[in-house]
C-alpha positions in Angstrom: 89.1 50.1 -15.9 86.7 47.9 -13.7 83.8 46.3 -15.6 80.4 45.8 -13.6 78.1 43.3 -15.1 74.0 43.3 -14.4 71.8 40.3 -15.0 68.3 40.6 -13.1 65.3 38.7 -14.2 61.8 39.3 -12.8 59.6 36.2 -13.5 55.7 36.6 -14.3 54.2 35.2 -11.2 50.4 36.0 -10.6 47.6 33.5 -9.6 45.3 33.3 -12.5 42.0 34.8 -11.0 38.7 35.0 -12.8 39.4 38.5 -13.9 43.2 37.8 -14.8 41.7 34.9 -17.4 39.3 37.2 -18.5 41.9 40.1 -19.6 43.9 37.0 -21.3 41.2 36.2 -23.3 40.5 39.5 -24.2 44.2 40.2 -25.5 44.0 36.5 -27.1 46.8 35.4 -24.8 47.5 32.0 -23.0 48.6 31.1 -19.6 51.8 29.7 -21.7 52.5 32.9 -23.3 52.1 35.3 -20.4 54.5 32.6 -18.2 57.3 33.1 -20.9 57.0 37.0 -20.1 59.7 38.4 -17.9 61.3 41.5 -17.2 65.1 41.6 -17.8 67.6 44.0 -16.8 71.1 43.3 -18.5 73.9 46.0 -18.6 77.7 45.8 -18.7 79.1 49.1 -17.9 83.0 50.2 -17.6 83.5 52.6 -14.5 86.5 54.6 -13.4 87.6 56.2 -10.1 86.0 59.8 -10.1 83.5 58.8 -12.8 79.9 60.1 -12.8 77.4 57.6 -13.8 73.8 58.3 -14.5 71.1 56.1 -15.3 68.0 57.7 -16.9 64.6 56.9 -18.4 61.0 57.0 -17.9 58.9 55.6 -14.7 59.1 52.1 -14.3 61.9 51.5 -16.8 64.2 49.7 -14.1 66.6 52.6 -13.2 66.2 51.8 -9.5 66.6 48.2 -10.3 70.0 48.8 -11.9 71.2 50.8 -9.3 70.6 48.6 -6.8 72.5 45.7 -8.7 75.5 47.9 -9.2 75.4 48.9 -5.4 75.6 45.2 -4.7 78.9 44.9 -6.8 80.5 47.4 -4.5 82.2 46.5 -1.0 80.2 47.7 1.8 83.0 49.5 3.4 83.4 51.7 0.1 79.9 52.9 -0.5 77.1 54.8 0.7 73.6 55.5 -0.1 71.7 58.8 0.3 68.4 56.8 1.4 70.2 55.1 4.1 71.5 58.3 6.0 69.4 59.2 9.1 68.5 62.6 10.0 69.9 64.0 13.4 67.4 65.1 15.6 69.7 66.3 18.7 72.3 68.7 16.9 72.6 71.0 13.9 73.3 70.8 10.7 76.8 71.9 11.0 77.3 69.8 14.0 76.6 66.8 12.1 79.7 67.5 9.5 83.3 66.4 11.2 86.4 68.5 10.8 86.8 72.1 10.7 84.3 74.9 10.3 85.4 76.2 7.1 85.6 72.5 5.2 82.2 71.5 6.6 80.8 74.9 5.2 82.6 74.0 1.9 81.0 70.6 1.7 77.5 72.0 2.8 77.9 74.7 -0.3 78.6 71.7 -2.3 75.3 70.3 -1.7 73.3 73.5 -1.8 73.2 74.2 1.8 74.3 77.4 2.2 71.6 79.1 3.6 72.4 80.4 7.4 69.4 79.5 9.2 69.3 76.2 7.4 72.8 75.4 8.7 71.9 76.1 12.1 68.8 73.9 11.9 68.2 70.5 13.1 68.4 67.8 9.7 65.1 66.4 11.0 63.5 70.1 10.9 64.5 70.7 7.3 62.0 70.7 4.3 62.1 67.8 2.0 64.5 69.3 -0.6 66.7 70.7 2.3 67.0 67.2 3.9 67.8 65.6 0.4 70.8 67.9 0.2 71.7 67.3 3.9 72.0 63.7 2.9 74.2 64.6 0.0 76.5 66.8 2.1 77.0 63.9 4.6 77.6 61.3 1.7 80.7 63.5 0.3 81.7 64.1 3.9 81.9 60.4 4.3 85.1 59.9 2.7 83.5 56.8 0.8 84.4 56.1 -2.8 81.1 55.0 -4.3 78.0 57.2 -3.6 74.9 55.9 -4.9 71.7 58.1 -5.0 68.4 57.3 -6.7 66.1 60.2 -7.8 68.9 62.4 -7.9 67.7 65.8 -7.6 64.2 65.0 -8.3 63.0 67.0 -5.1 64.9 70.3 -6.1 63.6 73.2 -8.3 65.7 72.8 -11.6 67.7 75.8 -11.0 69.1 74.0 -7.7 69.4 70.8 -9.5 71.7 72.3 -12.3 74.1 74.0 -9.7 74.2 70.9 -7.6 74.8 68.8 -10.7 77.7 71.2 -11.9 79.2 71.0 -8.1 79.0 67.2 -8.0 80.8 67.0 -11.3 83.3 68.9 -9.9 83.7 67.2 -6.7 83.9 63.9 -8.5 86.8 64.6 -10.3 88.5 66.4 -7.7 88.5 63.8 -5.0 88.5 60.8 -7.3 85.1 59.8 -5.6 82.2 57.9 -8.1 78.9 58.4 -8.4 76.1 56.4 -9.6 72.7 58.2 -10.2 69.6 57.6 -11.2 66.7 60.1 -12.2 64.1 60.5 -14.8 65.3 64.2 -15.7 67.4 64.8 -18.4 67.6 68.7 -17.9 70.9 68.6 -15.6 72.9 66.3 -18.4 74.8 69.4 -19.3 75.8 70.6 -16.1 76.5 66.9 -14.4 78.3 65.9 -17.4 78.3 62.3 -16.8 81.1 60.1 -17.8 78.5 57.3 -18.3 75.1 57.8 -19.5 72.9 54.8 -19.1 69.6 55.0 -20.9 66.8 52.3 -19.5 63.6 51.9 -21.6 60.4 50.5 -21.0 61.0 47.9 -24.2 64.5 47.3 -25.6 67.9 46.7 -24.5 69.7 49.0 -22.1 71.8 51.5 -24.1 75.6 52.7 -22.5 77.4 55.8 -23.5 80.7 57.0 -22.6 81.6 60.4 -22.8 83.4 61.4 -25.8 81.9 58.5 -27.7 
């Protein structure tokens, strides 16, 4: 079982202006005390092929940092990130999916794109939520073994999010594709059924829970 370790530290760095010094005095802090304050993100996680890894926690807790650091541990040829998928301007959604028609329609449906007019539209003309689902479809059609997605399903209505979460869980196990996802929402946990749940907090250690434990 492959183990991935993350250790990222952001030291406190700021010019002590008059206003900064005034705030420090207000809270009874010295420059030395503040300089020792750093934000650290440490995590060790075991990930199998086909696992769903879900990173959650409040805004500002470091979910995106952890996701990016885990992404760095995976070779470029084995991974794809939804945020880096371009939107075609010169062809319809269905023409962006390589292979036979029925297989393409199935992949689009897995990503929640099953509306006829949407499938016949150009990706660049879709709504924000549809663009996100298009990128998800392109990611699962890529054949990559690791798919990374920050703000997973965050732009979707919660019914659609639940359906897509369930579909992705089934796809991951069927195809052996590992998904490493991050979002603040926890309402999709039952449908997503992650194998590894990583909870980030604004303070305190990162908690890693494995399914069945």
